[in-house]
C-alpha atoms as one frame of an Amber mdcrd trajectory, in Angstrom:
protein
  16.405 -54.805 -15.954  13.450 -53.001 -14.384  15.478 -52.283 -11.239  17.807
 -50.077 -13.286  15.129 -47.520 -14.055  13.738 -45.257 -11.379  11.831 -42.832
 -13.595   8.213 -42.338 -12.607   5.685 -43.358 -15.244   4.269 -40.015 -16.508
   0.933 -41.627 -17.387   0.191 -43.168 -14.003   1.561 -45.245 -11.127   4.667
 -47.146 -12.239   4.034 -50.292 -10.221   2.014 -53.093 -11.741  -0.122 -53.289
  -8.661  -1.108 -49.671  -8.673  -4.767 -48.990  -8.386  -6.372 -47.177 -11.270
  -8.385 -44.564  -9.488 -10.517 -43.790 -12.485 -11.751 -47.345 -12.915 -14.437
 -49.124 -10.896 -13.222 -51.490  -8.194 -13.881 -55.178  -8.119 -16.971 -54.705
  -6.026 -18.625 -52.484  -8.604 -19.162 -48.803  -8.977 -21.356 -48.479  -5.907
 -18.609 -48.968  -3.345 -14.986 -49.719  -2.629 -13.520 -53.153  -2.099 -12.647
 -54.488   1.331  -8.948 -54.297   0.478  -9.217 -50.653  -0.533 -11.269 -49.859
   2.551  -8.614 -51.373   4.810  -5.950 -49.409   2.925  -7.878 -46.176   3.505
  -7.921 -46.823   7.266  -4.224 -47.671   7.532  -3.254 -44.206   8.893  -5.999
 -43.997  11.525  -3.681 -44.997  14.393  -0.453 -43.505  13.008   1.098 -40.396
  14.576   1.418 -38.044  11.612   3.554 -34.880  11.354   1.905 -31.550  12.130
   1.938 -30.603   8.454  -1.002 -32.988   7.896  -3.235 -31.256  10.445  -2.191
 -27.737   9.450  -2.723 -28.347   5.742  -6.135 -29.923   6.360  -7.212 -27.022
   8.569  -6.104 -24.491   5.953  -7.815 -26.378   3.117 -11.255 -26.325   4.749
 -13.466 -23.644   3.243 -15.853 -23.312   6.157 -15.043 -26.076   8.614 -17.277
 -29.114   8.758 -14.374 -31.548   8.776 -14.305 -32.046   4.986 -12.343 -30.693
   2.011 -13.397 -30.321  -1.629 -11.445 -31.916  -4.468 -10.469 -28.484  -5.787
  -9.157 -27.486  -2.359  -7.101 -30.682  -2.162  -5.690 -30.069  -5.647  -4.791
 -26.518  -4.680  -3.019 -27.746  -1.545  -1.027 -30.366  -3.471   0.271 -27.664
  -5.803   2.664 -26.705  -2.977   4.387 -30.095  -3.375   6.147 -29.198  -6.634
   5.119 -32.515  -8.195   4.042 -32.597 -11.853   0.382 -31.840 -12.335  -0.452
 -35.260 -13.750   1.032 -36.879 -10.612  -0.987 -34.712  -8.227  -4.072 -35.303
 -10.383  -3.579 -39.068 -10.086  -3.170 -38.709  -6.305  -6.412 -36.714  -6.067
  -8.241 -39.382  -8.069  -6.861 -42.137  -5.820  -7.766 -40.310  -2.611 -11.228
 -39.349  -3.872 -14.003 -41.737  -2.834 -16.584 -40.321  -5.212 -18.355 -38.189
  -2.588 -18.858 -34.431  -2.898 -15.930 -33.791  -0.546 -13.114 -35.618   1.222
 -12.774 -36.483   4.897  -9.550 -35.889   6.819  -8.645 -39.579   6.440  -8.647
 -39.267   2.637  -6.797 -35.944   2.838  -4.062 -37.594   4.941  -3.778 -40.414
   2.407  -3.241 -37.852  -0.354  -0.419 -36.151   1.593   1.143 -39.542   2.336
   1.126 -40.394  -1.382   2.708 -36.982  -2.107   5.495 -37.800   0.358   6.115
 -41.154  -1.347   6.130 -39.605  -4.828   8.668 -37.021  -3.686  10.979 -39.899
  -2.717  10.549 -41.699  -6.054   8.152 -44.197  -4.485   4.890 -45.365  -6.026
   2.044 -43.014  -4.946  -0.598 -45.709  -4.333  -2.742 -46.855  -1.432  -0.776
 -50.101  -1.255   2.491 -48.196  -0.864   1.021 -46.043   1.904  -0.174 -49.157
   3.714   3.247 -50.818   3.360   5.208 -47.750   4.569   2.728 -46.481   7.142
   5.224 -46.880  10.007   8.104 -45.129   8.227   6.401 -42.612   5.956   8.529
 -39.702   4.752   7.335 -36.211   5.642   5.614 -34.439   2.723   7.575 -31.433
   1.537   5.156 -28.598   0.752   6.824 -25.448  -0.497   5.478 -22.648   1.702
   4.073 -24.915   4.399   6.185 -23.090   6.980   3.963 -20.086   6.335   0.888
 -22.206   6.951   2.372 -23.541  10.187   3.249 -20.070  11.447  -0.315 -18.938
  10.790  -1.842 -21.841  12.710  -2.293 -22.281  16.460  -1.833 -26.017  16.272
   1.780 -26.212  17.449   0.673 -27.558  20.810  -0.794 -30.687  19.218   2.508
 -31.530  17.514   3.538 -35.152  18.169   6.960 -35.491  19.853   9.864 -35.629
  17.440   7.720 -34.992  14.352   7.281 -31.243  14.437   9.855 -30.155  11.877
   9.831 -30.965   8.205  13.415 -32.137   8.487  12.712 -34.214  11.599  15.710
 -36.403  12.524  13.579 -39.559  12.624  12.566 -39.168   8.980  13.773 -42.475
   7.494  14.014 -40.839   4.066  16.009 -37.767   5.089  19.205 -39.087   3.529
  17.547 -40.018   0.255  18.313 -38.142  -2.891  15.962 -35.461  -4.047  12.837
 -36.921  -5.520  10.707 -35.697  -8.385   9.474 -32.813  -6.291  12.908 -31.198
  -6.538  13.236 -31.878 -10.232   9.713 -31.265 -11.447   9.500 -27.746 -10.026
  10.992 -26.429 -13.245   8.299 -28.068 -15.361   5.179 -28.103 -13.213   3.087
 -25.282 -14.661   0.146 -25.657 -12.345  -2.368 -23.392 -14.038  -2.825 -19.655
 -13.663  -6.573 -19.343 -13.369  -8.462 -18.363 -10.259 -10.740 -21.079  -8.908
 -12.958 -18.682  -7.020 -15.434 -17.804  -9.763 -19.093 -18.568 -10.325 -19.683
 -20.679  -7.270 -16.633 -22.943  -7.530 -15.442 -24.039  -4.108 -11.813 -23.265
  -3.258  -9.506 -23.772  -0.338  -9.500 -20.923   2.161  -5.733 -20.668   2.491
  -4.298 -17.758   4.470  -3.296 -14.653   2.570   0.419 -15.182   3.240   0.089
 -18.754   1.948  -1.496 -17.433  -1.240   1.457 -15.103  -1.778   3.862 -17.991
  -1.206   1.975 -20.068  -3.739   2.088 -17.237  -6.301   5.845 -16.944  -5.816
   6.142 -20.705  -6.294   4.116 -20.579  -9.520   6.220 -17.684 -10.828   9.344
 -19.697 -10.069   8.063 -22.895 -11.681   6.080 -21.573 -14.616   8.044 -18.391
 -15.284   4.891 -16.347 -15.709   3.810 -12.942 -14.451   1.585 -13.189 -11.373
  -0.858 -10.741 -12.942  -1.901 -13.466 -15.385  -3.423 -15.431 -12.526  -5.875
 -12.603 -11.907  -7.304 -12.721 -15.443 -10.740 -14.246 -15.796 -13.872 -13.702
 -17.841 -17.090 -13.105 -15.849 -19.767 -15.700 -16.495 -17.407 -18.666 -16.926
 -17.441 -21.381 -14.298 -13.742 -21.941 -13.679 -14.167 -25.414 -12.223 -10.795
 -26.773 -13.295 -12.223 -30.249 -13.888 -13.484 -29.147 -17.306  -9.959 -28.317
 -18.516  -8.570 -31.709 -17.482  -9.140 -33.605 -20.682  -7.177 -36.565 -19.311
  -9.760 -37.182 -16.589 -12.383 -39.790 -17.424 -15.343 -40.022 -15.077 -17.026
 -42.652 -17.259 -16.128 -46.235 -18.116 -17.942 -47.878 -21.060 -17.770 -51.490
 -22.163 -19.762 -53.746 -24.423 -22.645 -55.494 -22.688 -22.747 -59.270 -22.947
 -26.510 -59.112 -23.569 -27.664 -57.732 -26.915 -30.915 -55.838 -27.312 -33.729
 -56.244 -29.822 -36.062 -59.098 -30.707 -35.487 -59.635 -34.438 -32.725 -57.153
 -35.293 -30.118 -57.287 -32.558 -28.177 -54.222 -31.497 -25.169 -53.691 -29.247
 -25.736 -52.448 -25.713 -23.124 -50.570 -23.711 -22.641 -50.627 -19.936 -21.885
 -47.132 -18.628 -20.290 -46.868 -15.180 -20.139 -43.309 -13.842 -17.926 -42.628
 -10.868 -19.323 -39.240  -9.829 -22.905 -40.573  -9.804 -21.917 -44.039  -8.492
 -24.175 -45.608 -11.089 -24.204 -48.228 -13.835 -26.731 -48.110 -16.682 -27.162
 -49.824 -20.034 -27.583 -47.714 -23.160 -27.478 -48.253 -26.919 -25.924 -45.995
 -29.543 -29.297 -44.468 -30.398 -29.554 -43.185 -26.809 -26.171 -41.450 -27.097
 -27.256 -39.913 -30.394 -30.487 -38.663 -28.824 -28.745 -37.012 -25.863 -26.288
 -35.383 -28.284 -29.125 -33.877 -30.339 -30.905 -32.802 -27.157 -27.870 -30.875
 -25.892 -27.488 -29.042 -29.213 -31.197 -28.156 -29.208 -31.291 -27.151 -25.550
 -27.974 -25.232 -25.558 -27.428 -24.145 -29.179 -24.908 -21.419 -28.406 -22.443
 -23.597 -26.502 -19.688 -26.046 -27.379 -20.687 -29.696 -27.098 -18.904 -33.014
 -27.148 -18.705 -34.863 -30.443 -20.356 -38.258 -30.772 -18.683 -40.909 -32.962
 -20.342 -41.377 -36.359 -23.186 -43.772 -37.030 -22.560 -47.146 -38.592 -23.163
 -50.846 -38.111 -20.456 -52.611 -36.051 -19.019 -54.851 -38.756 -15.857 -55.904
 -36.916 -14.068 -55.695 -33.589 -11.949 -52.700 -34.599 -15.034 -50.627 -35.433
 -16.642 -51.529 -32.100 -13.483 -50.724 -30.103 -13.154 -47.330 -31.804 -16.822
 -46.603 -31.120 -16.422 -47.461 -27.424 -13.428 -45.105 -27.214 -15.411 -42.377
 -28.954 -18.451 -42.846 -26.701 -16.184 -42.739 -23.643 -14.688 -39.433 -24.794
 -18.199 -38.137 -25.523 -19.660 -39.107 -22.131 -16.617 -37.919 -20.158 -16.664
 -34.575 -21.984 -20.315 -34.059 -21.010 -19.628 -34.667 -17.320 -16.610 -32.371
 -17.304 -18.839 -29.346 -18.071 -20.402 -27.926 -14.866 -23.751 -26.777 -16.307
 -24.261 -30.084 -18.158 -23.618 -32.113 -15.001 -26.619 -30.331 -13.481 -28.978
 -30.876 -16.430 -31.920 -33.035 -15.359 -31.992 -35.185 -18.492 -28.208 -35.712
 -18.415 -28.539 -36.955 -14.844 -31.311 -39.315 -15.942 -29.166 -40.577 -18.806
 -26.326 -41.582 -16.487 -28.331 -42.751 -13.449 -31.780 -44.068 -14.459 -31.548
 -47.832 -14.943 -34.723 -47.945 -17.067 -34.508 -48.055 -20.836 -33.812 -44.540
 -22.011 -36.689 -44.662 -24.471 -39.055 -45.210 -21.540 -37.427 -42.334 -19.640
 -38.097 -40.031 -22.586 -41.742 -41.107 -22.836 -42.667 -40.562 -19.185 -40.409
 -37.551 -18.586 -41.500 -33.937 -18.863 -38.739 -32.786 -21.191 -37.790 -29.161
 -21.728 -36.667 -28.987 -25.362 -36.768 -25.208 -25.641 -33.474 -23.416 -26.188
 -32.060 -21.942 -22.991 -32.962 -18.342 -22.241 -29.860 -16.288 -21.524 -29.728
 -13.308 -19.206 -27.040 -11.355 -21.046 -26.352  -8.868 -18.235 -26.058 -11.653
 -15.662 -23.831 -13.759 -17.935 -21.431 -10.935 -18.763 -21.273  -9.360 -15.333
 -19.011  -6.324 -15.452 -17.770  -6.994 -18.986 -18.488  -3.888 -21.092 -20.797
  -4.536 -24.026 -18.513  -2.740 -26.575 -15.835  -5.333 -25.815 -18.314  -8.104
 -26.647 -19.271  -6.364 -29.895 -15.632  -5.890 -30.902 -14.966  -9.588 -30.287
 -17.977 -10.637 -32.347 -16.933  -8.271 -35.143 -13.833 -10.473 -35.552 -15.991
 -13.614 -35.886 -14.579 -14.540 -39.307 -11.005 -14.085 -38.095 -11.609 -16.380
 -35.116 -13.285 -18.906 -37.381 -10.188 -18.984 -39.586  -8.039 -19.441 -36.484
 -10.157 -22.400 -35.347  -9.841 -23.903 -38.836  -6.048 -23.590 -38.583  -6.150
 -25.244 -35.156  -8.165 -28.092 -36.660  -5.584 -28.675 -39.391  -2.694 -28.407
 -36.937  -4.024 -30.952 -34.445  -5.159 -33.319 -37.189  -1.633 -33.279 -38.619
  -0.111 -33.885 -35.173  -2.409 -36.829 -34.528  -1.551 -38.329 -37.917   2.162
 -37.896 -37.208   1.911 -39.583 -33.811   0.007 -42.498 -35.307   2.691 -42.864
 -37.996   5.418 -42.776 -35.343   3.552 -45.476 -33.424   3.412 -47.675 -36.518
   7.121 -47.094 -37.197   7.950 -48.027 -33.612   5.945 -51.228 -33.956   7.753
 -52.033 -37.207  11.163 -51.342 -35.640  10.256 -53.590 -32.729   9.196 -56.376
 -35.074  12.422 -56.166 -37.096  14.581 -56.101 -33.964  12.771 -59.224 -32.792
  13.454 -60.946 -36.148  17.094 -59.883 -35.888  17.382 -61.285 -32.358  15.934
 -64.636 -33.477  18.713 -65.090 -36.021  21.324 -64.723 -33.267  20.024 -67.538
 -31.085  21.986 -70.788 -31.047  18.712 -72.706 -31.052  18.288 -71.727 -34.712
  21.561 -73.388 -35.768  21.482 -76.981 -37.174  22.090 -79.583 -34.461  23.002
 -82.625 -36.561  25.556 -83.230 -39.275  24.227 -84.130 -42.695  27.321 -86.157
 -43.465  27.447 -87.822 -40.059  31.028 -86.732 -39.453  32.036 -86.373 -35.791
  34.314 -83.510 -36.774  31.191 -81.374 -37.231  30.460 -81.437 -33.491  33.931
 -80.369 -32.390  33.935 -76.642 -31.536  36.783 -74.381 -30.485  36.645 -72.557
 -27.150  36.178 -69.168 -28.831  33.261 -70.558 -30.830  31.558 -71.795 -27.662
  32.108 -68.408 -26.018  30.779 -66.673 -29.115  27.597 -68.769 -29.162  26.964
 -68.141 -25.472  27.432 -64.393 -25.782  25.332 -64.227 -28.928  22.484 -65.794
 -26.982  22.822 -63.013 -24.402  22.968 -60.416 -27.157  19.833 -61.926 -28.652
  18.041 -61.359 -25.346  19.268 -57.753 -25.270  17.968 -57.186 -28.811  14.678
 -58.769 -27.773  14.457 -56.369 -24.797  15.079 -53.437 -27.146  12.336 -54.798
 -29.405   9.854 -54.844 -26.523  10.811 -51.296 -25.525  10.177 -50.010 -29.049
   6.819 -51.757 -29.232   5.789 -50.467 -25.811   6.806 -46.947 -26.796   4.765
 -47.217 -29.977   1.746 -48.356 -27.969   2.101 -45.362 -25.628   2.322 -43.029
 -28.628  -0.901 -44.461 -30.029  -3.025 -45.012 -26.929  -1.928 -42.097 -24.720
  -0.225 -39.276 -26.624  -2.400 -39.439 -29.742  -5.501 -39.993 -27.598  -4.853
 -36.841 -25.570  -4.381 -34.810 -28.750  -7.581 -36.340 -30.119  -9.458 -34.891
 -27.143  -8.013 -31.451 -27.843  -9.017 -31.947 -31.466 -12.574 -32.747 -30.329
 -12.684 -29.386 -28.524 -11.609 -27.629 -31.724 -14.300 -29.412 -33.740 -16.880
 -28.531 -31.064 -15.941 -24.865 -31.339 -16.155 -24.961 -35.125 -19.577 -26.638
 -35.093 -20.859 -24.089 -32.566 -19.659 -21.220 -34.752 -21.388 -22.833 -37.747
 -24.645 -22.926 -35.752 -24.207 -19.287 -34.776 -23.743 -18.321 -38.406 -26.960
 -20.077 -39.369 -28.892 -18.590 -36.446 -27.506 -15.075 -36.692 -30.234 -12.404
 -36.630 -28.472  -9.373 -38.113 -29.987  -9.832 -41.574 -33.430 -10.367 -40.043
 -32.975  -7.216 -37.938 -32.026  -5.239 -41.033 -35.050  -6.578 -42.926 -37.467
  -5.687 -40.111 -35.903  -2.229 -39.746 -36.326  -1.539 -43.467 -39.944  -2.688
 -43.366 -40.542  -0.628 -40.237 -39.114   2.488 -41.908 -41.370   1.988 -44.923
 -44.442   1.665 -42.670 -43.462   4.782 -40.721 -43.162   6.781 -43.942 -46.567
   5.564 -45.068 -48.009   6.490 -41.656 -46.450   9.954 -41.885 -48.040  10.512
 -45.283 -51.465   9.533 -43.967 -51.069  11.705 -40.872 -50.061  14.600 -43.076
 -53.558  14.762 -44.551 -55.868  16.737 -42.261 -58.505  15.629 -41.629 -57.966
  11.929 -42.432 -60.681  10.610 -44.730 -62.816   7.788 -43.393 -61.651   5.644
 -46.310 -58.047   5.831 -45.038 -58.873   5.038 -41.354 -58.526   1.300 -41.994
 -55.092   1.870 -43.600 -53.988   3.859 -40.534 -55.117   1.096 -38.164 -53.345
  -1.521 -40.271 -50.095   0.449 -40.272 -50.274   0.992 -36.521 -50.757  -2.753
 -36.020 -47.811  -3.521 -38.311 -45.606  -1.040 -36.466 -46.460  -2.678 -33.112
 -45.725  -6.129 -34.544 -42.447  -4.895 -36.019 -41.443  -3.353 -32.693 -42.130
  -6.627 -30.843 -40.306  -8.687 -33.467 -37.381  -6.288 -33.492 -37.093  -6.471
 -29.713 -37.044 -10.292 -29.861 -34.482 -10.374 -32.669 -32.218  -7.905 -30.892
 -32.380 -10.021 -27.737 -31.503 -13.190 -29.644 -28.611 -11.459 -31.412 -27.300
 -10.154 -28.091 -27.493 -13.680 -26.721 -25.478 -15.013 -29.673 -22.821 -12.332
 -29.313 -22.569 -12.761 -25.543 -22.323 -16.538 -25.746 -19.704 -16.328 -28.492
 -17.627 -14.042 -26.293 -17.859 -16.457 -23.350 -17.406 -19.665 -25.349 -14.381
 -18.183 -27.099 -12.857 -17.574 -23.678 -13.655 -21.174 -22.684 -12.085 -22.412
 -25.915  -8.868 -20.561 -25.113  -8.855 -21.986 -21.572  -8.662 -25.517 -22.969
  -5.166 -24.743 -24.245  -4.002 -25.054 -20.636  -4.288 -28.832 -21.090  -1.425
 -28.756 -23.586   1.001 -28.472 -20.658  -0.250 -31.813 -19.337   0.021 -33.388
 -22.779   3.481 -32.152 -23.704   4.914 -32.633 -20.221   3.750 -36.247 -20.246
   4.890 -36.770 -23.836   8.393 -35.407 -23.232   8.743 -37.234 -19.932   7.700
 -40.454 -21.667  10.372 -39.824 -24.320  12.985 -39.355 -21.592  11.857 -42.520
 -19.858  11.895 -44.535 -23.080  15.302 -43.332 -24.213  16.770 -43.838 -20.726
  15.531 -47.413 -20.640  16.694 -47.999 -24.238  20.111 -46.518 -23.450  20.519
 -48.821 -20.460  19.441 -51.810 -22.551  22.008 -51.018 -25.251  24.703 -50.363
 -22.620  24.089 -53.830 -21.247  24.251 -55.209 -24.789  27.530 -53.331 -25.349
  29.160 -54.963 -22.338  28.152 -58.361 -23.750  29.439 -57.438 -27.204  32.807
 -56.404 -25.704  33.152 -59.919 -24.271  32.954 -61.558 -27.698  36.210 -63.329
 -28.606  38.473 -61.424 -31.011  41.411 -63.816 -31.547  41.064 -65.372 -35.025
  43.119 -68.442 -34.067  40.778 -69.185 -31.174  38.081 -70.257 -33.603  40.170
 -73.103 -35.076  39.424 -76.383 -33.366
């Protein structure tokens, strides 16, 4: 029945042969397979429409023949496809380098064109349809074309988006026409704090803003809102992106007491290292010590792997932990983090020979805040307890949602099991084949009975199909929907733990104590200075008070600086925490689309069962042999 359903899989490519772009290829993490390499070259000798060249030229920041991932993502936003589809296309086109060549950019546009026609957006599909590729429909691309001088290089017959030789021109509207009402593609500017963006023309930017207003229904002024000091690299908000793959190593470590090793394959670093849980725990403690006023990923709890379930849950937790680290821009640049993911030596040896900086980061408050007025930071920090209560409510809310999804998954599994039991009772194979009495009359069946048995066998298969659909839906609820919410929940816990650290490290009470001591010393100094002349016996007291006042001034300056750092970082991390809510669009869009897909497939399965049920004989006399 799979040919009846043409709904794209919201969690990835719908075809079984689709390449998982986030997983290492068969040749290892250091390179691509020969098959993938040949697929990437399949468009080299194909005459492509002008939209490919114009879009690539517009997406280049400063020439050089290459395009950044962010610029590619920004260009694909004109397609109207759901964000998770364009994200999957970017991952497939990305080779792991810092930027993409024009060949990879063309592959991405080709996959967009296929997705818009309800085709599978994979390298294999591009290779198969390379001679009859549809033209990618990019909303606003006419503006890009009019701003380019590349019309002269237009191949004959392929200049217009609705070119007559487009083999897909008569096809029905694909997901690009439908998803425009649901594709909220983010409202944050990418051009902050050194993040590379596509240098699209000004009129193209206005077209894109109009498209986002039409699709997301939001005011364009919201896209101009940002907080200085936050790197707006959109990778960090994509909680569904996993740059790390972790699996259990076949070789255990230790001489007497064996421990489990984990193989970590990192796509962005093109590396594979072996680490144990203690190494993950060490890097987690290091990050908290080195960056105490920032949110950090949560490591799964300690414990001895007593069974397979515990080990599988730990691997999932370590994967979330490692991927969360590499999503944060400043952590990706940390020297020890790079060593953790790239150095093939034992991590204990790396720590011994390395010159580690374990001091807490020194924050330049003015540089971090930029033009943000300091009173605004103080007002935000004054509401610290209110924000803490809000984070606690978020924690309870997401924990309840995760629990509910896991319960739904278990119910779906139970429904699938019971439907399967029900279908087994309908099969003719379960009926007795031989007569106990040996009478030949037992084997004589009426025509209606034979028809009934045949149709019941078909109904049994339909019930079995419905059982599989329920089980598959339950598995998606558990492994995808609940997993995505668990990552949001991890962000909430990270924020709460950071706020707990800030409470413990707050310096306001220390500042008040030093100020009170300083005032007492100043009064004592004033009393001594009031005596004229000062007796020689009191000269030592004067010197001591002057020394204490200098020490208090230095300590007060240090405490004030540390308190300003805490308040500034809270202001910035609170803004980052709010930015993570943008991922909820990806989660709920995928969840709802998966519900639509499941219920559409279930409806078709039951419709097929209904047609079989209608064919069951109804004449009572027909059952008498």
